[in-house]
CHARMM internal coordinates of N, CA and C (Angstrom, degrees):
IC EDIT
DIST 1 N 1 CA 1.4570
DIST 1 CA 1 C 1.5235
ANGL 1 N 1 CA 1 C 112.21
DIST 1 C 2 N 1.3087
ANGL 1 CA 1 C 2 N 117.83
DIHE 1 N 1 CA 1 C 2 N 31.31
DIST 2 N 2 CA 1.4469
ANGL 1 C 2 N 2 CA 121.73
DIHE 1 CA 1 C 2 N 2 CA 178.46
DIST 2 CA 2 C 1.5022
ANGL 2 N 2 CA 2 C 112.79
DIHE 1 C 2 N 2 CA 2 C -66.55
DIST 2 C 3 N 1.3184
ANGL 2 CA 2 C 3 N 115.98
DIHE 2 N 2 CA 2 C 3 N -40.37
DIST 3 N 3 CA 1.4567
ANGL 2 C 3 N 3 CA 120.00
DIHE 2 CA 2 C 3 N 3 CA -174.75
DIST 3 CA 3 C 1.5293
ANGL 3 N 3 CA 3 C 113.53
DIHE 2 C 3 N 3 CA 3 C -100.88
DIST 3 C 4 N 1.3438
ANGL 3 CA 3 C 4 N 115.32
DIHE 3 N 3 CA 3 C 4 N 30.76
DIST 4 N 4 CA 1.4788
ANGL 3 C 4 N 4 CA 121.32
DIHE 3 CA 3 C 4 N 4 CA 178.83
DIST 4 CA 4 C 1.5185
ANGL 4 N 4 CA 4 C 109.15
DIHE 3 C 4 N 4 CA 4 C -112.90
DIST 4 C 5 N 1.3291
ANGL 4 CA 4 C 5 N 114.56
DIHE 4 N 4 CA 4 C 5 N 152.94
DIST 5 N 5 CA 1.4549
ANGL 4 C 5 N 5 CA 121.57
DIHE 4 CA 4 C 5 N 5 CA 177.98
DIST 5 CA 5 C 1.4880
ANGL 5 N 5 CA 5 C 109.48
DIHE 4 C 5 N 5 CA 5 C -129.98
DIST 5 C 6 N 1.3215
ANGL 5 CA 5 C 6 N 118.17
DIHE 5 N 5 CA 5 C 6 N 133.63
DIST 6 N 6 CA 1.4564
ANGL 5 C 6 N 6 CA 122.94
DIHE 5 CA 5 C 6 N 6 CA 178.49
DIST 6 CA 6 C 1.5079
ANGL 6 N 6 CA 6 C 110.62
DIHE 5 C 6 N 6 CA 6 C -77.90
DIST 6 C 7 N 1.3234
ANGL 6 CA 6 C 7 N 118.27
DIHE 6 N 6 CA 6 C 7 N 129.83
DIST 7 N 7 CA 1.4584
ANGL 6 C 7 N 7 CA 123.10
DIHE 6 CA 6 C 7 N 7 CA -179.33
DIST 7 CA 7 C 1.5182
ANGL 7 N 7 CA 7 C 109.96
DIHE 6 C 7 N 7 CA 7 C -130.66
DIST 7 C 8 N 1.3291
ANGL 7 CA 7 C 8 N 116.86
DIHE 7 N 7 CA 7 C 8 N 152.42
DIST 8 N 8 CA 1.4521
ANGL 7 C 8 N 8 CA 124.26
DIHE 7 CA 7 C 8 N 8 CA 178.34
DIST 8 CA 8 C 1.5113
ANGL 8 N 8 CA 8 C 108.61
DIHE 7 C 8 N 8 CA 8 C -106.54
DIST 8 C 9 N 1.3522
ANGL 8 CA 8 C 9 N 116.34
DIHE 8 N 8 CA 8 C 9 N 134.27
DIST 9 N 9 CA 1.4633
ANGL 8 C 9 N 9 CA 120.06
DIHE 8 CA 8 C 9 N 9 CA 178.80
DIST 9 CA 9 C 1.5009
ANGL 9 N 9 CA 9 C 108.66
DIHE 8 C 9 N 9 CA 9 C -104.49
DIST 9 C 10 N 1.3345
ANGL 9 CA 9 C 10 N 115.67
DIHE 9 N 9 CA 9 C 10 N 133.46
DIST 10 N 10 CA 1.4681
ANGL 9 C 10 N 10 CA 123.78
DIHE 9 CA 9 C 10 N 10 CA -178.32
DIST 10 CA 10 C 1.5092
ANGL 10 N 10 CA 10 C 110.64
DIHE 9 C 10 N 10 CA 10 C -118.15
DIST 10 C 11 N 1.3211
ANGL 10 CA 10 C 11 N 115.38
DIHE 10 N 10 CA 10 C 11 N 136.21
DIST 11 N 11 CA 1.4518
ANGL 10 C 11 N 11 CA 122.20
DIHE 10 CA 10 C 11 N 11 CA 177.53
DIST 11 CA 11 C 1.5131
ANGL 11 N 11 CA 11 C 110.00
DIHE 10 C 11 N 11 CA 11 C -62.61
DIST 11 C 12 N 1.3352
ANGL 11 CA 11 C 12 N 117.98
DIHE 11 N 11 CA 11 C 12 N 134.69
DIST 12 N 12 CA 1.4666
ANGL 11 C 12 N 12 CA 120.75
DIHE 11 CA 11 C 12 N 12 CA -178.49
DIST 12 CA 12 C 1.5296
ANGL 12 N 12 CA 12 C 111.67
DIHE 11 C 12 N 12 CA 12 C -80.76
DIST 12 C 13 N 1.3330
ANGL 12 CA 12 C 13 N 118.37
DIHE 12 N 12 CA 12 C 13 N -13.61
DIST 13 N 13 CA 1.4554
ANGL 12 C 13 N 13 CA 121.75
DIHE 12 CA 12 C 13 N 13 CA -178.97
DIST 13 CA 13 C 1.5503
ANGL 13 N 13 CA 13 C 110.51
DIHE 12 C 13 N 13 CA 13 C -92.37
DIST 13 C 14 N 1.3436
ANGL 13 CA 13 C 14 N 117.06
DIHE 13 N 13 CA 13 C 14 N -58.03
DIST 14 N 14 CA 1.4653
ANGL 13 C 14 N 14 CA 120.04
DIHE 13 CA 13 C 14 N 14 CA -173.84
DIST 14 CA 14 C 1.5313
ANGL 14 N 14 CA 14 C 112.23
DIHE 13 C 14 N 14 CA 14 C -101.27
DIST 14 C 15 N 1.3405
ANGL 14 CA 14 C 15 N 118.24
DIHE 14 N 14 CA 14 C 15 N -7.04
DIST 15 N 15 CA 1.4712
ANGL 14 C 15 N 15 CA 125.33
DIHE 14 CA 14 C 15 N 15 CA 176.80
DIST 15 CA 15 C 1.5218
ANGL 15 N 15 CA 15 C 113.49
DIHE 14 C 15 N 15 CA 15 C 65.06
DIST 15 C 16 N 1.3352
ANGL 15 CA 15 C 16 N 117.72
DIHE 15 N 15 CA 15 C 16 N 22.91
DIST 16 N 16 CA 1.4657
ANGL 15 C 16 N 16 CA 120.04
DIHE 15 CA 15 C 16 N 16 CA 174.77
DIST 16 CA 16 C 1.5340
ANGL 16 N 16 CA 16 C 109.10
DIHE 15 C 16 N 16 CA 16 C -85.05
DIST 16 C 17 N 1.3163
ANGL 16 CA 16 C 17 N 116.30
DIHE 16 N 16 CA 16 C 17 N 142.78
DIST 17 N 17 CA 1.4285
ANGL 16 C 17 N 17 CA 122.89
DIHE 16 CA 16 C 17 N 17 CA -179.01
DIST 17 CA 17 C 1.5316
ANGL 17 N 17 CA 17 C 108.27
DIHE 16 C 17 N 17 CA 17 C -90.22
DIST 17 C 18 N 1.3279
ANGL 17 CA 17 C 18 N 115.83
DIHE 17 N 17 CA 17 C 18 N 106.72
DIST 18 N 18 CA 1.4504
ANGL 17 C 18 N 18 CA 120.66
DIHE 17 CA 17 C 18 N 18 CA -170.02
DIST 18 CA 18 C 1.5266
ANGL 18 N 18 CA 18 C 115.30
DIHE 17 C 18 N 18 CA 18 C -106.87
DIST 18 C 19 N 1.3152
ANGL 18 CA 18 C 19 N 118.60
DIHE 18 N 18 CA 18 C 19 N -31.44
DIST 19 N 19 CA 1.4578
ANGL 18 C 19 N 19 CA 120.97
DIHE 18 CA 18 C 19 N 19 CA -171.11
DIST 19 CA 19 C 1.5213
ANGL 19 N 19 CA 19 C 112.04
DIHE 18 C 19 N 19 CA 19 C -130.62
DIST 19 C 20 N 1.3415
ANGL 19 CA 19 C 20 N 115.01
DIHE 19 N 19 CA 19 C 20 N 148.78
DIST 20 N 20 CA 1.4466
ANGL 19 C 20 N 20 CA 122.63
DIHE 19 CA 19 C 20 N 20 CA 172.58
DIST 20 CA 20 C 1.5340
ANGL 20 N 20 CA 20 C 105.84
DIHE 19 C 20 N 20 CA 20 C -123.92
DIST 20 C 21 N 1.3358
ANGL 20 CA 20 C 21 N 115.78
DIHE 20 N 20 CA 20 C 21 N 132.41
DIST 21 N 21 CA 1.4673
ANGL 20 C 21 N 21 CA 121.14
DIHE 20 CA 20 C 21 N 21 CA -177.43
DIST 21 CA 21 C 1.5092
ANGL 21 N 21 CA 21 C 108.81
DIHE 20 C 21 N 21 CA 21 C -146.36
DIST 21 C 22 N 1.3302
ANGL 21 CA 21 C 22 N 116.17
DIHE 21 N 21 CA 21 C 22 N 176.46
DIST 22 N 22 CA 1.4589
ANGL 21 C 22 N 22 CA 123.19
DIHE 21 CA 21 C 22 N 22 CA 179.20
DIST 22 CA 22 C 1.5191
ANGL 22 N 22 CA 22 C 110.20
DIHE 21 C 22 N 22 CA 22 C -113.70
DIST 22 C 23 N 1.3306
ANGL 22 CA 22 C 23 N 114.46
DIHE 22 N 22 CA 22 C 23 N 151.46
DIST 23 N 23 CA 1.4661
ANGL 22 C 23 N 23 CA 118.90
DIHE 22 CA 22 C 23 N 23 CA 173.36
DIST 23 CA 23 C 1.4992
ANGL 23 N 23 CA 23 C 108.48
DIHE 22 C 23 N 23 CA 23 C -144.73
DIST 23 C 24 N 1.3084
ANGL 23 CA 23 C 24 N 116.21
DIHE 23 N 23 CA 23 C 24 N 162.37
DIST 24 N 24 CA 1.4755
ANGL 23 C 24 N 24 CA 120.98
DIHE 23 CA 23 C 24 N 24 CA 179.84
DIST 24 CA 24 C 1.5015
ANGL 24 N 24 CA 24 C 109.61
DIHE 23 C 24 N 24 CA 24 C -69.39
DIST 24 C 25 N 1.3353
ANGL 24 CA 24 C 25 N 116.74
DIHE 24 N 24 CA 24 C 25 N 141.53
DIST 25 N 25 CA 1.4522
ANGL 24 C 25 N 25 CA 121.75
DIHE 24 CA 24 C 25 N 25 CA 179.12
DIST 25 CA 25 C 1.5276
ANGL 25 N 25 CA 25 C 110.80
DIHE 24 C 25 N 25 CA 25 C -69.52
DIST 25 C 26 N 1.3303
ANGL 25 CA 25 C 26 N 116.94
DIHE 25 N 25 CA 25 C 26 N -27.93
DIST 26 N 26 CA 1.4346
ANGL 25 C 26 N 26 CA 120.00
DIHE 25 CA 25 C 26 N 26 CA -178.13
DIST 26 CA 26 C 1.5322
ANGL 26 N 26 CA 26 C 113.43
DIHE 25 C 26 N 26 CA 26 C -72.13
DIST 26 C 27 N 1.3048
ANGL 26 CA 26 C 27 N 117.48
DIHE 26 N 26 CA 26 C 27 N -16.17
DIST 27 N 27 CA 1.4690
ANGL 26 C 27 N 27 CA 122.46
DIHE 26 CA 26 C 27 N 27 CA -178.74
DIST 27 CA 27 C 1.5341
ANGL 27 N 27 CA 27 C 108.72
DIHE 26 C 27 N 27 CA 27 C -78.77
DIST 27 C 28 N 1.3359
ANGL 27 CA 27 C 28 N 115.62
DIHE 27 N 27 CA 27 C 28 N 124.48
DIST 28 N 28 CA 1.4692
ANGL 27 C 28 N 28 CA 120.96
DIHE 27 CA 27 C 28 N 28 CA -175.26
DIST 28 CA 28 C 1.5174
ANGL 28 N 28 CA 28 C 113.89
DIHE 27 C 28 N 28 CA 28 C -89.22
DIST 28 C 29 N 1.3281
ANGL 28 CA 28 C 29 N 117.91
DIHE 28 N 28 CA 28 C 29 N -38.22
DIST 29 N 29 CA 1.4599
ANGL 28 C 29 N 29 CA 119.61
DIHE 28 CA 28 C 29 N 29 CA -176.12
DIST 29 CA 29 C 1.5337
ANGL 29 N 29 CA 29 C 111.07
DIHE 28 C 29 N 29 CA 29 C -76.26
DIST 29 C 30 N 1.3083
ANGL 29 CA 29 C 30 N 114.64
DIHE 29 N 29 CA 29 C 30 N 159.78
DIST 30 N 30 CA 1.4627
ANGL 29 C 30 N 30 CA 120.89
DIHE 29 CA 29 C 30 N 30 CA -179.30
DIST 30 CA 30 C 1.5165
ANGL 30 N 30 CA 30 C 110.75
DIHE 29 C 30 N 30 CA 30 C -76.71
DIST 30 C 31 N 1.3126
ANGL 30 CA 30 C 31 N 115.44
DIHE 30 N 30 CA 30 C 31 N 147.06
DIST 31 N 31 CA 1.4314
ANGL 30 C 31 N 31 CA 121.66
DIHE 30 CA 30 C 31 N 31 CA -179.17
DIST 31 CA 31 C 1.5283
ANGL 31 N 31 CA 31 C 111.69
DIHE 30 C 31 N 31 CA 31 C -81.19
DIST 31 C 32 N 1.3197
ANGL 31 CA 31 C 32 N 117.52
DIHE 31 N 31 CA 31 C 32 N 134.27
DIST 32 N 32 CA 1.4532
ANGL 31 C 32 N 32 CA 122.95
DIHE 31 CA 31 C 32 N 32 CA 178.16
DIST 32 CA 32 C 1.5326
ANGL 32 N 32 CA 32 C 108.57
DIHE 31 C 32 N 32 CA 32 C -133.85
DIST 32 C 33 N 1.3090
ANGL 32 CA 32 C 33 N 116.89
DIHE 32 N 32 CA 32 C 33 N 124.65
DIST 33 N 33 CA 1.4576
ANGL 32 C 33 N 33 CA 121.82
DIHE 32 CA 32 C 33 N 33 CA -178.24
DIST 33 CA 33 C 1.5088
ANGL 33 N 33 CA 33 C 111.72
DIHE 32 C 33 N 33 CA 33 C -136.98
DIST 33 C 34 N 1.3155
ANGL 33 CA 33 C 34 N 115.88
DIHE 33 N 33 CA 33 C 34 N 148.61
DIST 34 N 34 CA 1.4500
ANGL 33 C 34 N 34 CA 120.43
DIHE 33 CA 33 C 34 N 34 CA 172.54
DIST 34 CA 34 C 1.5478
ANGL 34 N 34 CA 34 C 107.47
DIHE 33 C 34 N 34 CA 34 C -85.85
DIST 34 C 35 N 1.3131
ANGL 34 CA 34 C 35 N 117.30
DIHE 34 N 34 CA 34 C 35 N 115.18
DIST 35 N 35 CA 1.4563
ANGL 34 C 35 N 35 CA 122.15
DIHE 34 CA 34 C 35 N 35 CA -178.13
DIST 35 CA 35 C 1.5132
ANGL 35 N 35 CA 35 C 108.90
DIHE 34 C 35 N 35 CA 35 C -133.49
DIST 35 C 36 N 1.3330
ANGL 35 CA 35 C 36 N 114.80
DIHE 35 N 35 CA 35 C 36 N 162.25
DIST 36 N 36 CA 1.4961
ANGL 35 C 36 N 36 CA 120.37
DIHE 35 CA 35 C 36 N 36 CA 177.91
DIST 36 CA 36 C 1.5140
ANGL 36 N 36 CA 36 C 108.61
DIHE 35 C 36 N 36 CA 36 C -80.52
DIST 36 C 37 N 1.3236
ANGL 36 CA 36 C 37 N 115.73
DIHE 36 N 36 CA 36 C 37 N 130.54
DIST 37 N 37 CA 1.4623
ANGL 36 C 37 N 37 CA 121.93
DIHE 36 CA 36 C 37 N 37 CA 175.98
DIST 37 CA 37 C 1.5288
ANGL 37 N 37 CA 37 C 107.90
DIHE 36 C 37 N 37 CA 37 C -104.14
DIST 37 C 38 N 1.3075
ANGL 37 CA 37 C 38 N 119.52
DIHE 37 N 37 CA 37 C 38 N 117.72
DIST 38 N 38 CA 1.4709
ANGL 37 C 38 N 38 CA 121.71
DIHE 37 CA 37 C 38 N 38 CA -179.27
DIST 38 CA 38 C 1.5229
ANGL 38 N 38 CA 38 C 111.65
DIHE 37 C 38 N 38 CA 38 C -66.38
DIST 38 C 39 N 1.3095
ANGL 38 CA 38 C 39 N 117.64
DIHE 38 N 38 CA 38 C 39 N -30.71
DIST 39 N 39 CA 1.4484
ANGL 38 C 39 N 39 CA 120.39
DIHE 38 CA 38 C 39 N 39 CA -178.81
DIST 39 CA 39 C 1.5421
ANGL 39 N 39 CA 39 C 111.37
DIHE 38 C 39 N 39 CA 39 C -71.57
DIST 39 C 40 N 1.3425
ANGL 39 CA 39 C 40 N 116.48
DIHE 39 N 39 CA 39 C 40 N -44.09
DIST 40 N 40 CA 1.4508
ANGL 39 C 40 N 40 CA 122.32
DIHE 39 CA 39 C 40 N 40 CA 178.78
DIST 40 CA 40 C 1.5321
ANGL 40 N 40 CA 40 C 111.78
DIHE 39 C 40 N 40 CA 40 C -80.66
DIST 40 C 41 N 1.3105
ANGL 40 CA 40 C 41 N 116.43
DIHE 40 N 40 CA 40 C 41 N -20.24
DIST 41 N 41 CA 1.4515
ANGL 40 C 41 N 41 CA 124.95
DIHE 40 CA 40 C 41 N 41 CA -178.30
DIST 41 CA 41 C 1.5218
ANGL 41 N 41 CA 41 C 111.46
DIHE 40 C 41 N 41 CA 41 C 60.32
DIST 41 C 42 N 1.3375
ANGL 41 CA 41 C 42 N 116.76
DIHE 41 N 41 CA 41 C 42 N 38.37
DIST 42 N 42 CA 1.4604
ANGL 41 C 42 N 42 CA 122.35
DIHE 41 CA 41 C 42 N 42 CA 177.51
DIST 42 CA 42 C 1.5258
ANGL 42 N 42 CA 42 C 108.25
DIHE 41 C 42 N 42 CA 42 C -156.14
DIST 42 C 43 N 1.3548
ANGL 42 CA 42 C 43 N 115.11
DIHE 42 N 42 CA 42 C 43 N 169.57
DIST 43 N 43 CA 1.4602
ANGL 42 C 43 N 43 CA 119.33
DIHE 42 CA 42 C 43 N 43 CA 175.06
DIST 43 CA 43 C 1.5107
ANGL 43 N 43 CA 43 C 109.10
DIHE 42 C 43 N 43 CA 43 C -84.12
DIST 43 C 44 N 1.3164
ANGL 43 CA 43 C 44 N 116.09
DIHE 43 N 43 CA 43 C 44 N 126.47
DIST 44 N 44 CA 1.4786
ANGL 43 C 44 N 44 CA 122.11
DIHE 43 CA 43 C 44 N 44 CA -178.56
DIST 44 CA 44 C 1.5214
ANGL 44 N 44 CA 44 C 108.73
DIHE 43 C 44 N 44 CA 44 C -133.11
DIST 44 C 45 N 1.3047
ANGL 44 CA 44 C 45 N 114.87
DIHE 44 N 44 CA 44 C 45 N 167.02
DIST 45 N 45 CA 1.4457
ANGL 44 C 45 N 45 CA 120.00
DIHE 44 CA 44 C 45 N 45 CA 175.66
DIST 45 CA 45 C 1.5278
ANGL 45 N 45 CA 45 C 110.16
DIHE 44 C 45 N 45 CA 45 C -76.69
DIST 45 C 46 N 1.3366
ANGL 45 CA 45 C 46 N 115.89
DIHE 45 N 45 CA 45 C 46 N 128.33
DIST 46 N 46 CA 1.4532
ANGL 45 C 46 N 46 CA 123.14
DIHE 45 CA 45 C 46 N 46 CA 178.37
DIST 46 CA 46 C 1.5169
ANGL 46 N 46 CA 46 C 108.67
DIHE 45 C 46 N 46 CA 46 C -112.08
DIST 46 C 47 N 1.3223
ANGL 46 CA 46 C 47 N 116.25
DIHE 46 N 46 CA 46 C 47 N 129.07
DIST 47 N 47 CA 1.4798
ANGL 46 C 47 N 47 CA 120.89
DIHE 46 CA 46 C 47 N 47 CA -176.79
DIST 47 CA 47 C 1.5236
ANGL 47 N 47 CA 47 C 109.88
DIHE 46 C 47 N 47 CA 47 C -115.73
DIST 47 C 48 N 1.3091
ANGL 47 CA 47 C 48 N 114.74
DIHE 47 N 47 CA 47 C 48 N 150.62
DIST 48 N 48 CA 1.4565
ANGL 47 C 48 N 48 CA 122.46
DIHE 47 CA 47 C 48 N 48 CA 177.04
DIST 48 CA 48 C 1.5189
ANGL 48 N 48 CA 48 C 111.00
DIHE 47 C 48 N 48 CA 48 C -67.65
DIST 48 C 49 N 1.3172
ANGL 48 CA 48 C 49 N 116.30
DIHE 48 N 48 CA 48 C 49 N 137.08
DIST 49 N 49 CA 1.4651
ANGL 48 C 49 N 49 CA 121.33
DIHE 48 CA 48 C 49 N 49 CA 176.57
DIST 49 CA 49 C 1.5341
ANGL 49 N 49 CA 49 C 108.48
DIHE 48 C 49 N 49 CA 49 C -103.91
DIST 49 C 50 N 1.3070
ANGL 49 CA 49 C 50 N 116.29
DIHE 49 N 49 CA 49 C 50 N 166.26
DIST 50 N 50 CA 1.4650
ANGL 49 C 50 N 50 CA 120.74
DIHE 49 CA 49 C 50 N 50 CA 178.24
DIST 50 CA 50 C 1.5019
ANGL 50 N 50 CA 50 C 110.90
DIHE 49 C 50 N 50 CA 50 C -73.94
END
COOR INIT
IC SEED 1 N 1 CA 1 C
IC BUILD
């Protein structure tokens, strides 16, 4: 895991920080995934935060 970076994913609807994941350091664009948000109780777009 030398070339991995820990990132936090935030729900785009309610802005709660729900997930922590890893991504490659060489990747420049921000990570965006469809994940389940327990607060919204639905699948929403989760974006990487700084």
